[in-house]
Every structure is written in structure tokens, then in C-alpha cells.
C-alpha positions as CSV (number, residue, x, y, z in Angstrom):
1,M,73.8,-115.6,-9.0
2,A,70.7,-113.8,-10.5
3,K,67.4,-115.4,-9.9
4,K,65.0,-116.4,-12.7
5,I,62.3,-113.7,-13.0
6,S,59.4,-116.1,-12.6
7,L,55.7,-115.1,-12.5
8,D,55.6,-116.2,-8.9
9,L,58.4,-113.8,-8.0
10,I,56.7,-110.9,-9.8
11,K,53.5,-111.8,-8.0
12,K,55.3,-111.7,-4.6
13,V,56.9,-108.3,-5.2
14,R,53.6,-106.9,-6.7
15,S,51.7,-108.1,-3.7
16,D,54.1,-106.5,-1.3
17,T,54.4,-103.2,-3.0
18,G,51.2,-102.8,-4.9
19,A,53.2,-101.7,-8.1
20,G,52.2,-102.6,-11.5
21,M,53.3,-105.9,-13.1
22,V,55.4,-104.2,-15.8
23,D,57.1,-102.0,-13.2
24,V,57.8,-105.0,-11.0
25,K,59.3,-107.1,-13.8
26,K,61.6,-104.2,-14.8
27,A,62.7,-103.7,-11.2
28,L,63.4,-107.4,-10.7
29,E,65.4,-107.5,-13.9
30,E,67.4,-104.5,-12.8
31,A,68.0,-106.1,-9.4
32,K,68.8,-109.4,-11.0
33,G,66.2,-111.1,-9.1
34,D,67.0,-109.6,-5.7
35,V,63.5,-109.0,-4.1
36,D,64.7,-106.5,-1.5
37,R,66.7,-104.6,-4.1
38,A,63.7,-104.6,-6.5
39,K,61.5,-103.1,-3.8
40,E,64.2,-100.4,-3.1
41,I,64.2,-99.6,-6.9
42,L,60.4,-99.3,-7.0
43,R,60.5,-97.1,-4.0
44,E,63.2,-94.9,-5.6
45,K,61.1,-94.6,-8.8
46,G,58.1,-93.8,-6.5
47,V,60.0,-91.0,-4.9
48,Q,60.9,-89.5,-8.2
49,A,57.3,-89.7,-9.4
50,A,56.1,-88.3,-6.3
51,G,58.5,-85.3,-6.7
52,K,56.8,-84.5,-10.1
53,R,53.4,-84.5,-8.3
54,E,54.4,-82.0,-5.5
55,G,52.5,-79.1,-7.1
56,R,49.2,-81.0,-7.3
57,K,46.7,-80.5,-4.5
58,A,46.0,-83.4,-2.2
59,Q,42.8,-82.3,-0.5
60,E,40.8,-85.6,-0.6
61,G,41.7,-88.5,1.8
62,L,40.5,-89.8,5.2
63,A,40.8,-89.2,9.0
64,L,41.4,-92.1,11.3
65,A,41.5,-92.4,15.1
66,K,42.2,-95.0,17.7
67,I,41.9,-95.0,21.5
68,I,44.1,-97.0,23.8
69,D,44.4,-97.7,27.4
70,E,47.7,-96.5,28.8
71,S,49.0,-96.3,32.4
72,G,45.6,-96.1,34.0
73,K,44.2,-93.5,31.5
74,Q,43.0,-93.5,28.0
75,V,44.8,-91.9,25.0
76,G,43.4,-91.0,21.6
77,Y,45.4,-90.6,18.5
78,A,44.2,-89.3,15.2
79,I,45.8,-88.7,11.8
80,E,44.8,-87.3,8.4
81,L,46.2,-88.8,5.1
82,N,45.5,-86.9,2.0
83,T,45.5,-87.7,-1.7
84,E,44.2,-86.1,-4.8
85,T,41.1,-88.0,-5.6
86,D,38.3,-89.4,-3.4
87,F,38.4,-92.5,-5.7
88,V,41.8,-93.4,-4.3
89,A,40.8,-92.4,-0.8
90,K,38.1,-95.1,-0.5
91,T,40.3,-97.9,-1.7
92,P,41.2,-100.7,0.8
93,Q,44.9,-100.1,-0.1
94,F,44.8,-96.5,0.8
95,I,43.0,-97.2,4.1
96,S,45.6,-99.8,4.8
97,Y,48.4,-97.2,4.4
98,A,46.7,-94.9,6.7
99,E,46.1,-97.6,9.4
100,K,49.9,-98.3,9.3
101,L,50.6,-94.7,10.0
102,L,48.1,-94.6,12.7
103,D,49.7,-97.6,14.3
104,I,53.1,-95.9,14.1
105,A,51.7,-92.8,15.8
106,V,50.4,-95.1,18.6
107,E,53.7,-97.0,18.9
108,T,55.8,-93.8,19.1
109,K,53.3,-91.7,21.0
110,A,53.4,-89.0,18.3
111,C,51.7,-85.8,19.4
112,D,51.8,-83.9,16.0
113,R,52.7,-84.4,12.4
114,V,56.4,-83.4,12.7
115,Q,57.0,-86.2,15.3
116,L,55.1,-88.7,13.1
117,L,57.0,-87.7,9.9
118,E,60.2,-88.5,11.7
119,A,59.0,-91.8,13.2
120,K,59.7,-95.2,12.0
121,G,57.7,-98.6,12.4
122,E,59.2,-102.0,12.7
123,K,59.8,-102.4,9.0
124,E,59.3,-99.0,7.3
125,S,59.6,-95.3,8.2
126,V,56.6,-93.0,7.8
127,K,58.3,-91.4,4.8
128,E,58.8,-94.8,3.1
129,I,55.1,-95.7,3.7
130,I,53.9,-92.4,2.1
131,D,56.3,-92.9,-0.8
132,S,55.0,-96.4,-1.4
133,A,51.5,-95.1,-1.5
134,A,52.4,-92.4,-3.9
135,A,54.2,-94.9,-6.2
136,L,51.1,-97.3,-6.1
137,F,48.4,-94.7,-6.7
138,K,50.5,-92.3,-8.9
139,E,49.0,-89.3,-6.9
140,N,50.4,-86.7,-4.5
141,I,50.1,-88.4,-1.0
142,K,50.6,-86.1,2.1
143,L,50.4,-86.6,5.8
144,G,48.0,-84.0,7.1
145,Q,47.0,-83.3,10.7
146,V,48.1,-85.5,13.6
147,G,47.0,-85.2,17.1
148,R,46.9,-86.9,20.5
149,V,44.6,-86.4,23.6
150,E,44.4,-88.1,26.9
151,G,42.2,-88.2,29.9
152,E,40.4,-90.6,32.3
153,E,38.1,-91.3,29.5
154,V,38.3,-90.6,25.8
155,N,35.4,-90.8,23.3
156,L,35.6,-91.0,19.5
157,Y,33.1,-90.0,16.8
158,A,34.1,-90.5,13.2
159,H,31.9,-88.9,10.5
160,K,31.6,-90.2,6.9
161,K,30.2,-88.1,4.0
162,S,28.6,-91.3,2.7
163,A,28.7,-95.0,3.5
164,E,31.2,-95.9,0.8
165,F,33.9,-93.4,2.0
166,P,36.2,-93.7,5.0
167,P,35.7,-91.0,7.8
168,S,36.3,-87.5,6.6
169,I,36.1,-86.0,10.2
170,V,37.2,-87.5,13.4
171,A,36.6,-86.0,16.9
172,L,38.1,-87.1,20.2
173,V,36.9,-85.8,23.5
174,A,38.7,-86.5,26.8
175,T,36.7,-86.2,30.1
176,D,36.8,-87.3,33.7
177,E,34.9,-90.3,34.7
178,A,31.7,-88.4,35.3
179,G,31.9,-86.5,32.1
180,A,32.0,-89.8,30.1
181,K,28.2,-89.9,30.3
182,I,28.0,-86.9,27.9
183,A,31.3,-87.5,26.0
184,H,29.8,-89.0,22.9
185,D,27.3,-86.1,22.5
186,V,30.2,-83.6,23.0
187,A,32.1,-85.5,20.4
188,L,29.2,-85.0,18.0
189,Q,29.2,-81.3,18.8
190,V,32.9,-81.0,18.1
191,S,32.4,-82.7,14.8
192,A,29.5,-80.6,13.7
193,M,30.4,-77.2,15.2
194,S,34.3,-77.0,14.8
195,P,35.4,-75.3,18.0
196,F,38.8,-73.9,18.2
197,W,39.4,-73.8,21.9
198,L,38.0,-75.6,25.0
199,S,37.5,-72.7,27.3
200,E,37.7,-68.9,27.2
201,E,41.1,-69.1,29.1
202,D,42.5,-71.0,26.2
203,V,42.0,-68.3,23.6
204,P,45.3,-66.4,23.0
205,A,45.3,-62.8,24.3
206,D,46.3,-61.5,20.8
207,V,43.4,-63.1,19.3
208,V,41.0,-61.5,21.7
209,E,42.7,-58.1,21.2
210,S,42.4,-58.5,17.4
211,E,38.8,-59.4,17.6
212,S,38.0,-56.5,20.0
213,R,39.7,-54.0,17.7
214,I,37.7,-55.3,14.8
215,A,34.5,-55.0,16.7
216,E,35.3,-51.6,17.8
217,G,36.1,-50.5,14.3
218,K,32.8,-51.8,13.0
219,A,31.0,-50.1,15.7
220,R,32.5,-46.8,14.8
221,Q,31.9,-47.4,11.1
222,E,28.2,-48.0,12.0
223,G,28.1,-44.8,13.8
224,K,27.3,-46.1,17.1
225,P,27.3,-43.6,20.0
226,E,30.8,-43.5,21.9
227,G,29.2,-44.4,25.2
228,I,28.0,-47.7,24.1
229,I,30.8,-48.8,22.0
230,G,32.5,-50.7,24.9
231,K,29.2,-52.7,25.5
232,I,29.0,-53.5,21.8
233,V,32.6,-54.8,21.9
234,Q,31.8,-57.0,24.8
235,G,28.7,-58.5,23.1
236,R,30.5,-59.2,20.0
237,I,33.4,-60.9,22.0
238,K,30.7,-62.9,23.7
239,S,29.3,-64.0,20.3
240,F,32.8,-64.8,19.2
241,Y,33.3,-67.1,22.2
242,E,29.9,-68.7,21.5
243,E,31.1,-69.7,18.0
244,T,34.7,-70.8,18.7
245,V,34.9,-72.0,22.4
246,L,33.5,-75.5,23.0
247,L,32.3,-74.8,26.6
248,D,30.4,-71.7,25.3
249,Q,28.9,-73.2,22.3
250,K,25.1,-73.8,22.4
251,Y,24.4,-77.5,22.6
252,V,23.1,-78.6,19.2
253,K,20.6,-81.1,20.7
254,D,19.3,-78.4,23.1
255,P,20.2,-74.8,22.2
256,S,18.8,-73.6,25.7
257,K,22.0,-74.7,27.3
258,T,25.7,-74.5,26.5
259,I,28.2,-77.4,26.5
260,G,29.6,-76.1,29.7
261,Q,26.2,-76.2,31.3
262,L,25.6,-79.7,29.9
263,A,28.9,-80.9,31.6
264,K,28.0,-79.2,34.9
265,E,24.6,-81.0,34.9
266,A,26.5,-84.3,34.4
267,G,28.7,-83.5,37.3
268,G,31.8,-83.9,35.1
269,Q,34.5,-82.2,33.0
270,I,35.6,-82.1,29.6
271,T,39.4,-81.8,29.7
272,S,40.5,-81.6,26.1
273,F,39.3,-82.3,22.6
274,L,40.7,-82.9,19.1
275,R,39.0,-82.4,15.7
276,I,40.6,-83.5,12.4
277,E,38.9,-82.9,9.0
278,V,40.1,-84.0,5.6
279,G,41.6,-81.2,3.6
280,K,42.6,-79.0,6.5
281,G,46.2,-80.2,6.6
282,E,46.8,-79.3,3.0
283,E,48.5,-76.0,3.9
284,E,50.9,-77.7,6.3
285,S,51.7,-80.3,3.6
286,Q,52.5,-77.5,1.2
287,E,54.9,-76.0,3.7
288,D,56.7,-79.3,4.0
289,S,57.2,-79.5,0.2
290,Q,58.8,-76.1,0.3
291,E,61.4,-76.9,3.0
């Protein structure tokens, strides 16, 4: 027997879904007062609407992170959730959707966005949460970067472009116990200087080879003597490491030392790091939409 579409029923579904009153009323009428079915209808309509928005850029949003204690170590999780406008990104509802996704990442121990996209929480899957957000805000909502780091200690730094907005950059730094003394400063460094790799050994060989060829080509174009081209290439590779390798970067608070020297002075080790910045996951999101 169909339920009467009362104002209280409309308010309940609206509160649960965030959908507009007119859309809720129509969904309840179509579902003959069945609340669960009405929610399904709203989600179905949201999916259709989201499909029409696939081509629109989602380069605003937020980055969130959380550190938990797990089996005698600390684990940090971070996610990026993108939308089209910063107006939506700073709303409590959007932040709440991102927090749900971060909680699922922690629950499922997701290491990357592929794992998280396939995950499901107690009540909703990640895809359902994203579809619900798209239906509510009528914008293209995409899951961006997702990452996980672990170590004896993990430190988090979250950067906001202004007080009214949620974080746009999060940096997680894992260290040993002694390294925890400098972990916050290193997280600030990661946020500000965007390193790609922790150590020189982590830089892929093909990247080094490519940079070497480029450096050699430039040296020849500049007419440098053949006998010194090798040293010039070595110098430019050293500069490349100083820009892209965390341990080789100059410490922003004291450029007389590198981050590696800072860690050595503290008697500790930096074991891994993660940096997520809003907008950097858009390319991955576009790839998903083409699959």
C-alpha cells in the first residue's frame, strides 16, 4: 500500500540525500512512498545527470588525510576529491562526502584510487557516494589521487589557500622514531617544494637516462667543448636531483643544508612520503571516464 507523501517524508529523504524538494517529491511519488526506492530513483537520476557532466573539468576540490595506529606502527591515508567550483568545494556537505571516502579508504586499507573506487563502506559503495554528491551539487565530481604511507611515525601537514577553504595540499611523511623530531618540518618541505622521489635510488633509470640525454644535447647546442660535456651533464643531473629528490633538496628553513643532512643531524631516517594537491588527479579522472 502506497504511503501518503507527507512533508515529513519529503524532509526525511531530502535530509538523507541532499536532493531538492521537488526532485524528492517526484521520486517519492514514483516510488509510491517507498523511501528506499525513492533514494534509488534519485541516485539513478543523479548518475544520468553526472553522465552529461563528464566532459566538464573538475579541478577544484579538497585534499584530506588521516593518521591511524595499526599493529604497532602508524599509517597515513590521503585522498583528493574534485569538483568543478571552489564554491562547492568549501561546503560542509562536500567535505562530508570526502570524509566518508577517507573513512572507507582507512577501513579497506586502500593504497591507491583504483582500490578505493572498487571499495564499499557499511552502507554505500564509493561509486554511490560520488554519484550522490554529483546529484546533489549538479557538478562533475571525481575521485582524484589516493595514497597510503606507513612507518614508525607518520606526520601530517595540511595546507589551505585561505581560512574559508578546506585543505588544497596534504603532505604525509613517515619516519623512524628519531626522525619524528623533524617530521613536521619535512612535511612542510614536501608541501612547498613538491619532490617526486625520496632518494636518488628511487629515481627510475629511464628518467635519469632521459635527463642525461637532454643535458648532453643542450651542452652541444651551446657549443661546449667536448672534453667538459661529461662534467656538465653530471652537474645538471645533480641539479635535477636537488629539485626532485626530497633528501637532496635544500632545506627551505636553512638552505645551507639538505633534507638528508637535516635527518642525519637528528639521528633519524625519513622512510617515505606522500603529497596530494587538488587538481593533480584530473588527468586520472579523465582516463576513468573514457574506460
